[in-house]
KEVEXLUM-75950 format. One line per 2 residues: number of its first residue (from 1); their letters; for each residue x, y negated, z of C-alpha. Coordinates in pm, 1 decimal, padded with zeros to 6 digits, always signed. Example, Ala and Ser with C-alpha at 12.3 -4.5 7.8 and 13.67 -1.06 7.14 Angstrom:
<recs>
1 = AS = +01230.0:+00450.0:+00780.0; +01367.0:+00106.0:+00714.0
</recs>
This chain:
<recs>
1 = MT = +01817.0:-00825.0:-01048.7; +01694.0:-00914.3:-00703.8
3 = VA = +01352.8:-01072.7:-00663.6; +01515.6:-01416.6:-00585.5
5 = ET = +01720.6:-01382.8:-00878.8; +01433.7:-01335.9:-01132.6
7 = QA = +01224.8:-01612.3:-00954.3; +01510.2:-01853.5:-00980.0
9 = LW = +01565.7:-01766.1:-01358.3; +01196.0:-01798.1:-01424.1
11 = RV = +01191.5:-02138.2:-01269.7; +01467.8:-02271.7:-01483.9
13 = QN = +01284.8:-02136.9:-01809.6; +00978.8:-02261.0:-01709.0
15 = MR = +01114.4:-02612.0:-01648.5; +01253.5:-02593.6:-01996.3
17 = QR = +00932.3:-02482.0:-02155.7; +00738.3:-02760.2:-01997.5
19 = FF = +00928.4:-03024.0:-02195.1; +00808.3:-02834.3:-02504.8
21 = FN = +00463.9:-02789.2:-02372.7; +00424.6:-03166.6:-02302.5
23 = KY = +00569.9:-03259.4:-02650.5; +00356.1:-03031.5:-02850.5
25 = AR = +00037.6:-03087.7:-02641.4; +00070.7:-03457.3:-02739.7
27 = IW = +00133.7:-03363.0:-03110.9; -00151.0:-03140.7:-03123.5
29 = FD = -00382.6:-03375.6:-02950.6; -00284.4:-03657.2:-03194.7
31 = YY = -00368.4:-03418.3:-03483.9; -00714.6:-03352.8:-03343.0
33 = QK = -00776.4:-03726.6:-03287.6; -00686.9:-03787.5:-03657.8
35 = QG = -00908.6:-03513.0:-03752.9; -01202.4:-03678.3:-03561.5
37 = RI = -01131.7:-04003.8:-03753.6; -01136.6:-03813.6:-04085.1
39 = LA = -01468.8:-03653.6:-03984.2; -01623.7:-03954.4:-03875.2
41 = DN = -01515.3:-04150.2:-04195.1; -01669.5:-03886.1:-04425.7
43 = LN = -02018.3:-03819.2:-04276.5; -02187.1:-03904.1:-04610.1
45 = ES = -02014.3:-03590.5:-04749.8; -02241.9:-03285.7:-04768.5
47 = NP = -01982.3:-03072.2:-04544.4; -01725.6:-03316.2:-04404.3
49 = SL = -01571.4:-03018.8:-04184.0; -01415.4:-02902.5:-04505.7
51 = LI = -01202.2:-03199.7:-04504.1; -01050.8:-03162.9:-04162.4
53 = FL = -00795.4:-02887.6:-04016.4; -00656.2:-02817.1:-04365.5
55 = KE = -00455.3:-02479.4:-04335.8; -00128.8:-02645.3:-04475.5
57 = DV = -00149.3:-02928.0:-04217.9; -00184.1:-02672.5:-03919.8
59 = EE = +00081.1:-02450.6:-04070.5; +00323.7:-02751.0:-04083.7
61 = IF = +00288.7:-02835.0:-03730.2; +00281.5:-02481.2:-03634.5
63 = AK = +00598.3:-02397.5:-03802.2; +00772.6:-02697.1:-03661.9
65 = MY = +00682.9:-02594.9:-03298.3; +00818.7:-02262.0:-03340.4
67 = AD = +01154.7:-02359.1:-03512.2; +01196.9:-02643.3:-03253.2
69 = TG = +01115.2:-02447.3:-02938.6; +01231.2:-02117.3:-03060.8
71 = GY = +01564.3:-02254.2:-03178.2; +01630.4:-02403.3:-02857.3
73 = FA = +01544.6:-02092.5:-02646.9; +01756.6:-01888.5:-02888.4
75 = KF = +02060.0:-02062.2:-02758.3; +01918.0:-02010.6:-02404.6
77 = GY = +01906.1:-01641.9:-02463.9; +02225.6:-01625.7:-02644.9
79 = NM = +02417.7:-01791.1:-02361.1; +02217.6:-01591.0:-02095.2
81 = AK = +02309.4:-01265.2:-02253.6; +02682.2:-01359.5:-02299.7
83 = KP = +02742.2:-01508.2:-01951.3; +02779.9:-01192.0:-01735.5
85 = LK = +03019.4:-01052.8:-01968.5; +03214.5:-01376.0:-02049.1
87 = AE = +03189.8:-01232.7:-02405.7; +03405.1:-01398.7:-02697.4
89 = GE = +03229.6:-01579.1:-02979.9; +03152.5:-01948.3:-03024.9
91 = LT = +02799.2:-02071.4:-03072.9; +02783.2:-02258.1:-03410.3
93 = AA = +02561.8:-02470.4:-03622.8; +02496.9:-02175.4:-03847.2
95 = NM = +02350.9:-01986.6:-03555.6; +02100.0:-02255.7:-03484.0
97 = LT = +02000.0:-02290.4:-03852.2; +01937.1:-01922.3:-03873.4
99 = WE = +01731.1:-01899.7:-03560.3; +01515.8:-02180.2:-03660.5
101 = QI = +01479.8:-01995.2:-03998.5; +01391.7:-01679.6:-03804.4
103 = MT = +01134.1:-01861.5:-03610.4; +00973.0:-02036.3:-03904.2
105 = QY = +00930.5:-01705.6:-04052.0; +00791.5:-01551.3:-03745.0
107 = AM = +00550.4:-01844.8:-03711.9; +00406.7:-01782.4:-04068.6
109 = TQ = +00379.9:-01405.9:-04034.2; +00328.9:-01305.5:-03666.8
111 = GA = +00152.0:-01638.3:-03591.3; -00085.7:-01624.6:-03909.5
113 = QS = -00397.3:-01529.4:-03703.2; -00321.3:-01812.6:-03452.1
115 = IV = -00322.6:-02061.5:-03749.6; -00644.1:-01917.4:-03887.7
117 = SI = -00798.4:-01944.5:-03533.9; -00680.1:-02308.4:-03494.1
119 = TE = -00828.7:-02426.8:-03830.1; -01152.8:-02225.0:-03782.9
121 = TG = -01201.2:-02339.5:-03429.5; -01160.8:-02715.9:-03547.3
123 = KA = -01390.4:-02696.0:-03812.9; -01669.9:-02514.7:-03609.9
125 = LA = -01620.0:-02761.2:-03323.9; -01708.4:-03038.5:-03597.7
127 = QK = -02004.1:-02848.7:-03736.5; -02136.7:-02797.2:-03389.3
129 = II = -02112.0:-03171.2:-03294.3; -02270.9:-03275.3:-03608.1
131 = QL = -02560.8:-03024.0:-03598.1; -02635.9:-03077.2:-03231.6
133 = TT = -02646.6:-03464.1:-03265.1; -02853.3:-03449.7:-03603.3
135 = AE = -03106.3:-03234.3:-03419.9; -03119.3:-03505.0:-03133.6
137 = AL = -03146.5:-03775.1:-03414.6; -03442.0:-03595.5:-03571.1
139 = EQ = -03628.2:-03535.0:-03232.2; -03589.0:-03906.2:-03175.3
141 = GL = -03698.5:-04007.2:-03516.7; -03376.4:-04202.7:-03576.0
143 = SI = -03301.1:-04371.7:-03912.5; -03016.3:-04244.1:-04138.4
145 = ND = -02804.2:-04544.2:-04018.0; -02874.1:-04482.4:-03666.8
147 = TE = -02812.2:-04096.5:-03690.2; -02447.0:-04179.0:-03837.5
149 = RL = -02375.0:-04416.9:-03552.7; -02513.3:-04142.3:-03295.3
151 = IE = -02273.6:-03892.9:-03456.2; -02000.1:-04116.3:-03455.4
153 = RA = -02026.0:-04186.1:-03077.4; -02045.0:-03818.8:-03024.2
155 = IK = -01745.3:-03747.0:-03229.6; -01552.7:-04025.0:-03018.7
157 = NE = -01669.3:-03897.3:-02704.5; -01696.2:-03525.1:-02724.5
159 = WK = -01411.2:-03479.4:-02970.0; -01166.2:-03637.3:-02743.4
161 = IA = -01241.9:-03413.9:-02452.2; -01254.9:-03097.4:-02671.7
163 = GK = -00928.7:-03209.9:-02852.5; -00723.6:-03237.9:-02525.4
165 = FN = -00834.2:-02909.6:-02393.8; -00760.1:-02727.7:-02728.8
167 = AE = -00433.2:-02905.2:-02776.8; -00313.2:-02794.9:-02420.0
169 = RI = -00428.4:-02461.7:-02471.2; -00248.6:-02419.2:-02806.0
171 = AR = +00068.4:-02573.1:-02681.7; +00074.4:-02353.5:-02370.2
173 = TE = +00027.8:-02020.2:-02537.3; +00220.2:-02077.5:-02843.9
175 = VL = +00523.5:-02257.4:-02673.2; +00565.6:-01960.2:-02450.9
177 = SA = +00531.9:-01719.4:-02756.4; +00801.8:-01915.0:-02931.1
179 = AN = +01025.6:-01962.2:-02627.8; +01030.6:-01585.6:-02546.6
181 = EG = +01059.3:-01474.9:-02928.1; +01354.8:-01733.4:-02969.2
183 = SF = +01540.5:-01602.5:-02650.5; +01494.3:-01252.8:-02762.4
185 = QG = +01644.1:-01338.9:-03103.7; +01932.0:-01529.4:-02942.3
187 = AL = +02020.3:-01224.1:-02721.0; +01996.2:-00995.8:-03010.7
189 = ST = +02247.6:-01198.6:-03209.7; +02501.3:-01173.7:-02953.3
191 = GL = +02561.7:-00803.0:-03086.3; +02605.8:-00690.5:-02715.6
193 = DL = +02445.4:-00388.9:-02554.1; +02166.3:-00523.1:-02357.6
195 = QK = +01847.5:-00453.9:-02165.3; +01558.7:-00685.4:-02101.0
197 = TW = +01386.8:-00773.3:-01786.5; +01032.7:-00923.5:-01759.6
199 = LT = +00998.9:-01209.0:-01529.8; +00662.0:-01307.7:-01363.0
201 = VM = +00627.3:-01590.4:-01128.1; +00485.6:-01461.5:-00825.8
203 = DG = +00270.8:-01757.6:-00678.1; -00066.8:-01599.2:-00647.0
205 = RE = -00194.5:-01702.4:-00989.5; -00025.1:-01433.5:-01193.4
207 = RA = -00225.1:-01160.8:-01373.8; -00210.1:-00841.8:-01188.9
209 = SH = -00093.3:-00646.7:-01487.8; +00192.7:-00910.1:-01526.7
211 = AE = +00275.4:-00868.6:-01143.8; +00309.5:-00482.7:-01190.6
213 = VN = +00561.4:-00529.6:-01464.0; +00747.6:-00806.7:-01301.1
215 = NT = +01137.3:-00722.4:-01269.6; +01085.5:-00415.9:-01486.4
217 = TI = +01409.2:-00358.5:-01687.9; +01407.9:-00165.9:-02027.9
219 = DM = +01589.1:-00121.9:-02333.6; +01558.9:-00425.1:-02601.6
221 = DK = +01392.6:-00196.3:-02858.0; +01134.6:-00058.6:-02621.6
223 = PF = +00793.2:-00219.4:-02526.5; +00691.9:-00305.2:-02180.2
225 = QV = +00377.2:-00143.2:-02054.0; +00141.6:-00414.9:-01959.1
227 = GG = -00208.0:-00316.6:-01843.3; -00318.0:-00103.3:-02139.3
229 = SS = -00102.7:-00263.9:-02397.6; +00254.0:-00213.0:-02530.3
231 = LM = +00439.2:-00565.2:-02542.6; +00778.8:-00614.4:-02665.4
233 = KP = +00791.4:-00951.8:-02469.3; +00564.0:-01188.7:-02289.4
235 = GA = +00332.2:-01386.8:-02537.2; +00396.7:-01124.8:-02803.2
237 = KN = +00178.2:-01213.6:-03096.7; +00023.2:-00862.8:-03148.9
239 = AP = -00101.1:-00858.5:-02780.9; -00448.2:-00886.5:-02681.8
241 = PE = -00561.2:-01261.7:-02566.1; -00611.8:-01141.7:-02215.3
243 = ET = -00253.6:-01068.8:-02192.9; -00114.6:-01381.8:-02364.4
245 = IN = -00336.9:-01682.0:-02330.3; -00190.9:-01916.1:-02049.4
247 = CR = +00055.1:-01660.1:-01963.9; +00378.2:-01804.4:-01784.9
249 = CG = +00624.0:-01507.1:-01798.7; +00976.9:-01493.7:-01934.0
251 = LA = +01269.3:-01272.1:-02020.9; +01606.4:-01200.5:-01896.4
253 = YV = +01884.0:-01011.0:-02038.9; +02121.7:-00758.5:-01865.5
255 = PQ = +02426.2:-00591.7:-01991.9; +02374.4:-00223.2:-01992.1
257 = FN = +02677.9:-00151.7:-01795.7; +02510.6:-00357.4:-01488.8
259 = QS = +02203.2:-00100.6:-01508.5; +02421.2:+00204.0:-01504.4
261 = KT = +02610.7:+00102.2:-01197.1; +02262.5:+00029.9:-01021.6
263 = N = +02033.3:+00311.8:-01152.8
</recs>
C-alpha cells in the first residue's frame, strides 16, 4: 500500500472510532459522576470507597463497550478484507452475534487487568479526596458536620475534573483496542489468505516506535516489532502501557497474492 492509501484508510477508521470514543467517554463520565454521588451519600460509613466502583458494574460497561465497538469493526474488517478480491459470501446476523460474543469474551479475559485498574483507580481517588480533605478539616478545627460538608464540596469539584479525565482516557485506550481486535476477528472470519498492515497517522504527534512500524505488512499470525515489544495489533492488551495508552494506530488487511506481486 502507498503512504497516501494508508493515511486515507487510517482517517476512515479514526473517524468511525471517534463515534465510539465520544459515546463511551460520556458513559464512563456518567458512571464516575454516579459513583461520586454514592460516595457523598455514604460519608458516615467507615470506608465509603468500598461502595463504589464495584467490579461487576465496571465489567458490565467494559464488556458492552467491547461488544459494541468490536462488533462494528469486525464488520469493517470483514468487508475491508473481502473487497479487493470481490470474494463471495454474505455477511449475516449470525456473523455479528458471533463477533459480539468473541469481543465480550476478549474483554473479560484479555481486558481483566484493565477492569481491575479502573476499579482500583476509582477507589484510590475517593480515598485520596477524603483523606486530604479530612486532614484539612482537622487542621482548621472544623466540626464533624462542617468536615462532611467540606468533603462533599471536594467530591463535587475534584471528582468531576478527575472523572472527565479518566473517562476520556479509558474510552480512548479501550475503544482503539476493541476496534483493532474487532477488525482483526472480522478479517480472520473471511477465511481468506491475508496479511495485515500497521497504520500510523503521521502528523507529528505519533510515537517514534509507531512511526517506524507504519505501513509494515506481515502475516496475520505474526507479531509486529514495536519498540522493544511484540504486538499482534495496535492497542494489544498484553502490550506495555507506553505503547498503547492514547494510541491512534489501526490495521489494514491485504490479500497475499497482492504481496507476492510487489515483493
